[in-house]
Phi, psi and omega in degrees: 000322177300317179298320179293320180294321179289320183283324183227065185306133180170179184246006180265113182296326180298317180289321179297322181290334179081305178234171181302320181296319178293320178300313181293324178299312180293321180297315179296319179300312183293327182275347183297126182289346176276349179268134181218152175297326181297321179289321175299319179298317181298315181295315179296322180296323178300317180294318180294320179301321179294320180291329186277351185304127178080358183258158171272118192244137169256119176262119185252125179236148177194168179243152176217144177269136175254091183282120188250002174101161187290331182300324183281346176297329178277351183257011174108011177270141179277174183281147170223170178061052182059030176079007184273349179215174178243150179166207183237169173238141182235131180228092179265162171236124180251141178261125180235137178284126178297139179094299182276334184077010181295131177278111185276335178145188180271126177277310180197169174205152173234130177234128183213160180251118183293136174289153182267355183284163179284145179249157174293158177309146188305316184287349178267358181251142174290156181303324180299339180258013178246160176295338180295345177300337182299328180293320178292314180300316181295323179293318178293322177296320179298319179298325180280313184294322185258025186298338179275357180288155178293325175202155180229126174237117178272127182243133179207163186268192192298332182296338182270005182279084172218151193301320185298328180298317178291323184288330188249011181296146176295156184295335184262011181237124170268157183240144164229113185236129175288120187292137175241324184268131175278081193283159171284137178230157175294140180221170182294324180282172184295316180279141179293150177268183178245144189302309187291318179296325181297310184288328178296332182277352181281149178289148175297134185251341178187169173224148175206164182253141175223163174259120176275119185293158178293154177213165178308120180083006182216130177277157174295147180208156172272136183228143173263125184246136172264139185238140171229147176208150180194149173289145178223149174247107185274136180265150178299137179301148180287329185239135171088338183279146177296124180296346178283347179289155179301148182292328179220157175224132178273126180224180171237138177252122176249120183248122176234136179217143181292134187288318183238158181286132180301142182291336182277003177085359179286165183289137177297149177293133171210105181245126169253112189249117174269129184220151173271352176292147174284129180231106180237352182225164177298321179298320178291324176295318179297322179296320177300317178297316181295321177295319179297324181294344174297342181301337183299336182299328182284333174294317178293326178297315179298324178296320178296320181292330184256260192289330188265001183208285192267343181049047190295334181288350177268003181300135182253068182240113186278340182272116182302322179298315180294322181291323176298316178296320179293319178299321179294315180296319179293325178299315180295318179293323180296330176297319179300314180295318179295326177299320180292320179298317181289330184276355190300329183268354180077016183271346186266348176057038180270153179274157178301325184293349177292340183220346185235159175283152178304326181291346181282339187301308181298327179291316179299319181292323179292317179295320179301316179298324179289326185277337184293143177258196185273332183273163181300323183288340181266006179256153178288115186275358190258152181292144177297144182090355178262156177292330178297322177301313179295320180299321178298315180297312183296320179296318178297319177297332180277001176109358179285134184266346184095357185249329189243111176064196180239142181291135179253192184298326180294317178297317181296320181291325176294317179297322178295324177296319178294318180295322179300319179294319178296317180298318179298316179296323181291336182269352181286137172272142182304330180284346179276345185278000000 
């Protein structure tokens, strides 16, 4: 099924199966009660952990809603999108190599169907009984799955800014969390101060330029950022926090904000980043900012899973258990496509084995030789055995000429479908035809 999803990304089981027998095989697999998203996650995590051994890894986590439409609300799906639609929620963790930005694979994922019943008020429930527990669970899973890495930094956005995450992080995982709560902090005066007012009062310590990536409705742009940083001692919240948690936690706050208003009218960048990393110099502050910017890979990943690749929200699966399994399988396949998109320029220094089987190498090399032209620009510029070499081949099969722009997820998924057909043909024995 993984091979079918990578070769023919989409949400139609009939098309993925190819023939009636394949359709029924996949349908039975997804509906089988012995099949679970948790087991798929465990298997994918084992592979990623092996690739991450000895590397400095950024683990990026986030959540996304898979809105599946009103028909499925009657079929047992819970509400998403403020209750305006029905569907599932997906919370993956992706492993990225610090420095190169190479996508190493899926660390873990949680896929769940929200219950439709009423819940007790948020402050009356323990964190373990809230959806926010997923951030803690994912962080602990990253510490276990990536234990062979040289270092692990978990990066997450504002939704993960809650006290328990900092208090319960594994010893081998550092955190970078974009602050959302204007927390109480220890101060020189008797009354505690507030986090945001404290950092706003600090003097600017440096400036540097970064490229803000493009997003829907926004072009990529270069931005000048002013940086401030200081150690802070965060106090336990007065309401809702477990009294058994420590009264204070020592962190560092790195504040970066865009100096001038963007010409395209978009909102200026302003990130307040709480981190467990030690920050005593401008270079260390800059490193925290660069690690946080790795978070963008998960936004592009969600785009691949939805509009740019698998169109998973169009899946016509009425059984929530089967749909959870399908979402998990599609998540793993989407990582493969995203790896190819990232490897296309040869900047990630990834091996072919990060996304392909060893038996695929001679086929890729043979296809590359057929696709290469006479000019330098028409030749595969990447070394054999690298993922970049494979990405060039897949992009060419997907219709990319090498001259106009860079191949994205749609081109890669078309190319993978073509490669799958070539691979199938190469394995046929003449007597089988």
